[in-house]
N, C-alpha and C positions, 0 to 999 in steps of 0.2 A: 248950364254948362259942369254943373258940380254935381248934378244928380246923374250925369251919363257916366263919370267918372267913378261914383258909388257901384253903378252898375257893374265895370270891368273888375272893381276889387271885389263884389261880390262872386261873380265868377269864377274869379280865380281862386277863390278861397273855396268854392264849391268842386270846382277840379283838382286841387290840392287837396281835397277830404275824400274824394271817390278815388287817386290815386293810393294815398295812404289806406284808403281799405280795400282795394286790390291786392295792395302789398301784404298788407295782413292776413288775407285769405291763401295768399299763395305761400305763406312761409308756416300756416297752421295744416294745410294740403303737406306740404315738404316734410312737417316733423310728425303729422301721423304715419306718413310711410305705410307702405302694404301689411297685412295682418300676416303674411306668411311669405317670407323672403325667398324661401323653396318653390311655393308656389308659384310667383314671377320667374325662376329661372327656367322652371317645368313650361310656363306658357311661354316661352322665349325660347325653348327649345321646340316645343311643336309648332310655335309660328314661322321658325324656320324651313322645318322639316315640310312644311303645307306649302310654302314660297316655292320649296325646289317640286314638290310632286308637280305644282303649276306649269313648273317649266318643262318637266317631261312631256306632260299632257300637251304642253302647246306644241313639240318637237314631232315632228311623222317617222322619225326613226323608233318612235314606241308605241306604235302604233298598235302593236299585238299585246302589249302590256296595258293598254287606256284603262279598259275592265278593275285591273288590278290597282289602277292609281286611282281611278275615282272612288275604288271604296278607301283605300287609304285616305284619301282625303275626308271621306263621312268620318272617318274612325278619328281623325285629326282634328274633326268640328266636334265631334260630339264629347271628347276628351280637355277642348279647349272651353266648352261649354259648362264642363263639371267643374273647369278648375277657377270660372269666373266668381264665383260663392268665397274662393279662398281670398279672392284678390280685393275686394271688394271692405 
């Protein structure tokens, strides 16, 4: 019966060690932060603009503008991909 108790204690200690490790990793990521805060702001702005274009693309009232909207989405994607290097 004593062996079963030791197994539970070992499992609890392993779980606690893993939780501590995950907490340390999370704190390190938070402490690092993005390389360029301005790039984060710009990326979020582009992401919101892309969402607006997608909303317009789904609306039949904008059918005549669809080619321009699609071109705008492609441009936003290009800019967002260029910013990803500055974010990492």
